[in-house]
C-alpha positions as CSV (number, residue, x, y, z in Angstrom):
1,M,-116.4,58.3,-38.5
2,G,-113.2,59.1,-36.6
3,P,-110.6,61.7,-37.3
4,D,-109.0,61.5,-40.7
5,I,-105.2,61.3,-41.3
6,L,-105.0,64.4,-43.5
7,S,-106.6,66.6,-40.9
8,L,-104.0,65.2,-38.4
9,R,-101.2,66.1,-40.7
10,Y,-102.6,69.6,-41.1
11,F,-102.9,70.0,-37.4
12,L,-99.2,69.2,-36.9
13,V,-98.3,72.0,-39.4
14,V,-100.5,74.5,-37.5
15,A,-98.9,73.4,-34.2
16,E,-95.4,73.9,-35.7
17,E,-96.2,77.3,-37.3
18,R,-98.5,78.5,-34.4
19,H,-100.2,80.5,-37.1
20,F,-103.1,79.5,-39.4
21,T,-102.2,81.8,-42.3
22,R,-98.6,80.7,-42.4
23,A,-99.7,77.0,-42.0
24,A,-102.2,77.4,-44.9
25,V,-99.6,78.9,-47.2
26,R,-97.2,76.1,-46.3
27,I,-99.8,73.4,-46.9
28,G,-101.1,75.1,-50.1
29,I,-104.8,75.5,-49.1
30,A,-107.0,78.5,-48.2
31,Q,-106.9,79.6,-44.6
32,P,-110.7,79.2,-44.0
33,A,-110.5,75.6,-45.3
34,L,-107.7,74.8,-42.9
35,S,-109.6,76.3,-40.0
36,A,-112.6,74.2,-40.9
37,R,-110.4,71.1,-41.0
38,I,-109.0,71.7,-37.5
39,R,-112.5,72.4,-36.1
40,R,-113.7,69.2,-37.5
41,L,-110.7,67.3,-36.0
42,E,-111.5,68.8,-32.6
43,A,-115.2,67.9,-33.0
44,D,-114.2,64.3,-33.9
45,L,-111.9,64.0,-30.9
46,G,-114.4,65.8,-28.6
47,T,-111.8,68.1,-27.2
48,Q,-110.1,71.4,-28.0
49,L,-106.6,71.2,-29.4
50,L,-105.8,74.9,-30.0
51,V,-106.4,78.2,-28.2
52,R,-106.9,80.8,-30.9
53,T,-106.4,84.5,-30.4
54,T,-106.2,87.3,-33.0
55,R,-102.4,87.0,-33.1
56,T,-101.4,83.6,-31.8
57,V,-102.3,79.9,-31.7
58,E,-101.4,78.0,-28.5
59,L,-101.7,74.3,-27.8
60,T,-104.0,73.0,-25.1
61,P,-102.8,70.0,-23.0
62,A,-104.7,67.7,-25.4
63,G,-103.1,69.4,-28.3
64,T,-99.6,69.0,-26.8
65,A,-100.3,65.3,-26.2
66,L,-101.4,64.8,-29.8
67,V,-98.3,66.6,-31.1
68,E,-96.1,64.2,-29.0
69,S,-97.8,61.0,-30.1
70,A,-99.0,61.8,-33.7
71,P,-95.7,61.7,-35.6
72,A,-94.9,58.1,-34.6
73,A,-98.5,57.0,-35.5
74,L,-98.3,58.7,-38.8
75,A,-94.9,57.1,-39.5
76,A,-96.4,53.7,-38.8
77,V,-99.3,54.5,-41.2
78,D,-96.9,55.6,-43.9
79,R,-95.0,52.3,-43.5
80,A,-98.2,50.3,-43.8
81,F,-99.3,52.3,-46.9
82,D,-95.8,51.8,-48.4
83,A,-95.9,48.1,-47.8
84,A,-99.4,47.8,-49.4
85,R,-98.2,49.8,-52.4
86,R,-95.1,47.7,-52.8
87,I,-97.0,44.4,-52.5
88,G,-99.7,45.7,-54.9
89,A,-97.0,46.6,-57.4
90,G,-95.4,43.2,-57.1
91,A,-92.2,44.5,-55.5
92,A,-92.7,42.9,-52.1
93,G,-94.3,39.9,-50.4
94,P,-93.8,36.2,-50.6
95,L,-92.9,34.5,-53.9
96,R,-93.2,30.7,-54.0
97,I,-91.4,28.8,-56.7
98,G,-91.6,25.2,-57.6
99,Y,-89.1,23.7,-60.0
100,S,-88.4,20.4,-61.7
101,L,-85.6,18.4,-60.2
102,S,-83.6,18.7,-63.5
103,A,-83.7,22.5,-63.2
104,G,-82.3,22.5,-59.7
105,A,-78.7,22.1,-60.6
106,E,-78.3,25.4,-62.5
107,T,-81.4,27.0,-64.1
108,A,-83.6,27.4,-60.9
109,P,-80.7,28.7,-58.7
110,M,-79.7,31.3,-61.3
111,L,-83.2,32.6,-61.7
112,V,-83.7,32.7,-57.9
113,D,-80.4,34.7,-57.6
114,A,-81.6,37.1,-60.3
115,L,-84.9,37.6,-58.6
116,V,-83.3,38.3,-55.2
117,R,-81.0,40.9,-56.8
118,A,-83.7,42.6,-58.9
119,L,-86.6,42.4,-56.4
120,P,-85.0,42.5,-52.8
121,G,-88.5,43.2,-51.3
122,L,-89.7,39.7,-52.3
123,D,-89.4,36.8,-49.8
124,V,-88.4,34.1,-52.3
125,T,-88.8,30.4,-51.4
126,A,-88.0,27.7,-53.9
127,A,-88.3,23.9,-53.7
128,P,-88.1,20.9,-56.1
129,M,-91.3,19.0,-56.8
130,P,-92.6,16.4,-59.2
131,T,-92.9,18.0,-62.6
132,P,-96.5,17.0,-63.3
133,E,-97.6,18.8,-60.1
134,I,-96.1,22.2,-60.9
135,S,-98.5,23.6,-63.5
136,P,-101.6,22.6,-61.5
137,A,-100.1,24.2,-58.4
138,V,-99.5,27.5,-60.2
139,A,-103.0,27.5,-61.7
140,E,-104.5,26.9,-58.3
141,G,-102.5,29.5,-56.6
142,R,-100.4,27.2,-54.4
143,L,-97.3,28.3,-56.3
144,D,-96.6,31.7,-57.8
145,V,-94.0,30.5,-60.3
146,G,-93.0,27.2,-61.8
147,I,-89.9,26.0,-63.7
148,T,-90.4,22.9,-65.8
149,R,-88.4,20.9,-68.3
150,A,-90.5,20.6,-71.5
151,E,-93.8,22.3,-72.0
152,Q,-96.1,20.4,-69.6
153,P,-99.8,20.0,-70.2
154,G,-102.2,21.9,-68.0
155,R,-104.8,24.7,-68.1
156,G,-105.0,28.0,-66.3
157,V,-101.3,28.9,-66.8
158,R,-99.0,30.8,-69.2
159,R,-95.8,29.2,-70.3
160,F,-92.7,31.1,-71.5
161,P,-89.6,29.4,-72.8
162,L,-86.8,30.2,-70.4
163,R,-84.0,28.1,-71.6
164,Q,-83.2,25.8,-74.6
165,Q,-80.4,23.4,-74.3
166,R,-78.8,21.1,-76.8
167,I,-79.4,17.5,-75.9
168,G,-76.2,15.5,-75.2
169,V,-74.8,12.6,-73.3
170,Q,-73.5,12.7,-69.8
171,L,-70.9,10.0,-69.3
172,A,-67.8,9.0,-67.3
173,A,-64.8,11.1,-68.2
174,D,-62.9,7.9,-69.2
175,H,-65.8,6.3,-71.1
176,P,-64.9,5.2,-74.7
177,L,-67.4,7.6,-76.2
178,A,-65.9,10.6,-74.3
179,A,-63.2,10.8,-76.9
180,N,-65.8,12.0,-79.4
181,A,-66.5,15.7,-79.9
182,E,-70.1,14.7,-80.8
183,I,-72.0,11.4,-80.4
184,D,-74.4,9.8,-82.8
185,V,-77.5,8.1,-81.4
186,A,-76.2,5.0,-83.1
187,D,-73.0,5.2,-81.0
188,L,-75.1,4.5,-77.9
189,A,-76.0,1.0,-79.0
190,G,-74.6,-1.4,-76.5
191,Y,-74.6,1.1,-73.6
192,P,-77.4,1.2,-71.1
193,V,-79.0,4.7,-71.2
194,Q,-80.4,5.9,-67.9
195,L,-83.7,7.7,-68.0
196,H,-86.1,8.9,-65.3
197,E,-89.4,7.1,-64.9
198,R,-92.0,8.3,-67.4
199,A,-94.4,9.3,-64.6
200,A,-91.9,11.9,-63.3
201,N,-92.0,13.9,-66.6
202,P,-94.0,12.2,-69.4
203,V,-93.3,15.0,-71.9
204,A,-89.5,15.0,-71.5
205,H,-89.4,11.2,-71.2
206,D,-91.3,10.7,-74.5
207,Q,-89.1,13.3,-76.2
208,L,-85.9,11.5,-75.1
209,V,-87.2,8.0,-75.9
210,G,-88.3,9.3,-79.3
211,L,-84.8,10.7,-79.9
212,L,-83.3,7.3,-79.2
213,G,-85.6,5.8,-81.7
214,A,-86.6,2.2,-82.2
215,G,-83.0,1.0,-82.5
216,P,-81.3,-1.5,-80.2
217,V,-80.5,1.0,-77.4
218,P,-80.7,-0.6,-74.0
219,R,-82.5,1.6,-71.5
220,F,-83.2,1.5,-67.8
221,H,-85.2,3.8,-65.6
222,S,-84.5,5.4,-62.2
223,P,-87.4,6.3,-60.0
224,I,-87.6,10.0,-59.5
225,V,-87.7,9.7,-55.7
226,A,-84.5,7.8,-55.6
227,F,-82.9,9.6,-58.6
228,D,-79.1,9.7,-58.0
229,L,-77.9,13.2,-58.5
230,S,-74.3,12.1,-58.0
231,Q,-74.8,9.8,-61.0
232,R,-72.8,6.9,-59.4
233,V,-73.9,4.5,-62.1
234,V,-72.9,6.9,-64.9
235,R,-69.6,7.7,-63.2
236,S,-68.8,4.0,-62.9
237,G,-69.1,3.7,-66.7
238,A,-72.0,1.2,-66.4
239,A,-74.4,3.5,-68.2
240,V,-74.7,6.9,-69.9
241,S,-77.4,9.5,-69.4
242,L,-79.1,12.0,-71.7
243,A,-78.8,15.5,-70.4
244,G,-78.9,19.1,-71.5
245,E,-75.8,21.2,-71.9
246,A,-76.2,22.6,-68.3
247,A,-74.5,19.3,-67.4
248,L,-71.3,21.0,-68.5
249,S,-71.2,23.1,-65.4
250,A,-73.4,21.1,-63.0
251,H,-72.2,17.5,-63.3
252,P,-70.3,15.8,-60.4
253,P,-66.5,15.2,-60.6
254,G,-65.6,12.3,-62.9
255,L,-68.3,13.0,-65.5
256,T,-68.2,14.8,-68.7
257,W,-70.8,15.8,-71.4
258,R,-70.8,15.5,-75.1
259,P,-73.5,16.8,-77.5
260,L,-75.5,14.5,-79.6
261,R,-75.1,15.0,-83.4
262,T,-78.8,16.2,-83.7
263,A,-80.7,19.4,-83.7
264,A,-82.9,18.3,-80.8
265,V,-83.1,20.6,-77.8
266,L,-84.6,20.5,-74.3
267,T,-86.8,23.5,-73.5
268,T,-87.2,24.7,-69.9
269,C,-90.3,26.8,-69.3
270,L,-91.3,29.5,-66.9
271,V,-94.9,28.8,-65.7
272,L,-97.0,31.7,-64.5
273,P,-100.8,32.0,-63.7
274,Y,-102.9,32.9,-66.7
275,T,-104.0,36.1,-65.0
276,L,-100.7,38.0,-64.4
277,L,-100.5,40.2,-61.4
278,P,-97.8,42.9,-61.1
279,M,-95.6,40.5,-59.2
280,H,-95.8,37.9,-62.0
281,Q,-95.1,40.5,-64.6
282,R,-91.9,41.6,-62.7
283,V,-90.8,37.9,-62.5
284,R,-91.4,37.5,-66.2
285,L,-89.2,40.6,-67.0
286,V,-86.4,39.4,-64.7
287,A,-86.5,35.9,-66.3
288,K,-86.5,37.5,-69.8
289,D,-83.5,39.6,-68.9
290,L,-81.6,36.6,-67.5
291,A,-82.3,34.5,-70.6
292,A,-81.0,37.3,-72.7
293,E,-77.8,37.8,-70.6
294,T,-77.0,34.1,-70.6
295,N,-78.1,33.5,-74.2
296,W,-80.3,30.7,-72.8
297,L,-82.6,30.9,-75.8
298,N,-79.9,31.2,-78.4
299,G,-81.6,34.2,-79.9
300,T,-84.9,32.5,-80.2
301,A,-87.9,34.7,-79.2
302,A,-89.6,33.6,-76.0
303,T,-93.1,33.0,-77.3
304,E,-95.8,32.7,-74.7
305,T,-98.1,29.7,-74.7
306,G,-101.0,29.1,-72.3
307,S,-104.6,28.1,-71.7
308,T,-107.5,29.1,-69.6
309,G,-109.6,26.9,-67.4
310,D,-108.9,24.6,-64.5
311,S,-105.8,22.4,-64.4
């Protein structure tokens, strides 16, 4: 076993004080114990570092060389230890986030901004991905955090409500229905309603279709790969689209949003691994604070749901 770091630190104190008793007092150990430490360090290195007399302590050439090089080495060790502690405490390191396309206009960017501010040591990367793939990726460790619209099925994760939005209608600003403060589902009869393909998010799709009911509401689907974020079809007045109230601040020019006259809400969930590491716990706290600051949950408690096992 080579020289230990603590003995090297003690040696530097002795070299600075040039006196074992004063060095022992400064360190806070007994002088014999300090002398034994230095002798062991010399034995480990196979060379004498100090010349001892009854009154003084002088450095040998080897001791002088060690005094010159040791501080930089110890500083590098301290930095490495600090990095390990910060990563272990969840305050540093990579953080990979996957989010549903629908969360990309407002919810995901706001959470990423909050994480960057609160945890500057984290290297945050975030990217949209198909909603059904997010929970399995978190469970398998390919993602650290997921953001999904609706509570997606999957095992091996914990889910926390992050945002609840009243469901409404996104439509052209000059659409006849835009004159209404609220819109009844029955008012949509005769207007094509744009929905994403069910495969893109079965849970949210079924919720929206169920909301429309079995009435004569024309519907058409947009493939998720080609989903038009600029909403050209909606802006043209040829269709309307069901959307959460985030559309108020995120929709393109020419569009507006009106709430449906119903109590239905869209829930966006924060998805974390079932076994929470310190980093995940920190992310959870930041998300919880953000939801409170923005009133995303409208005073509703963010109850955790989750399951064990493979996705």
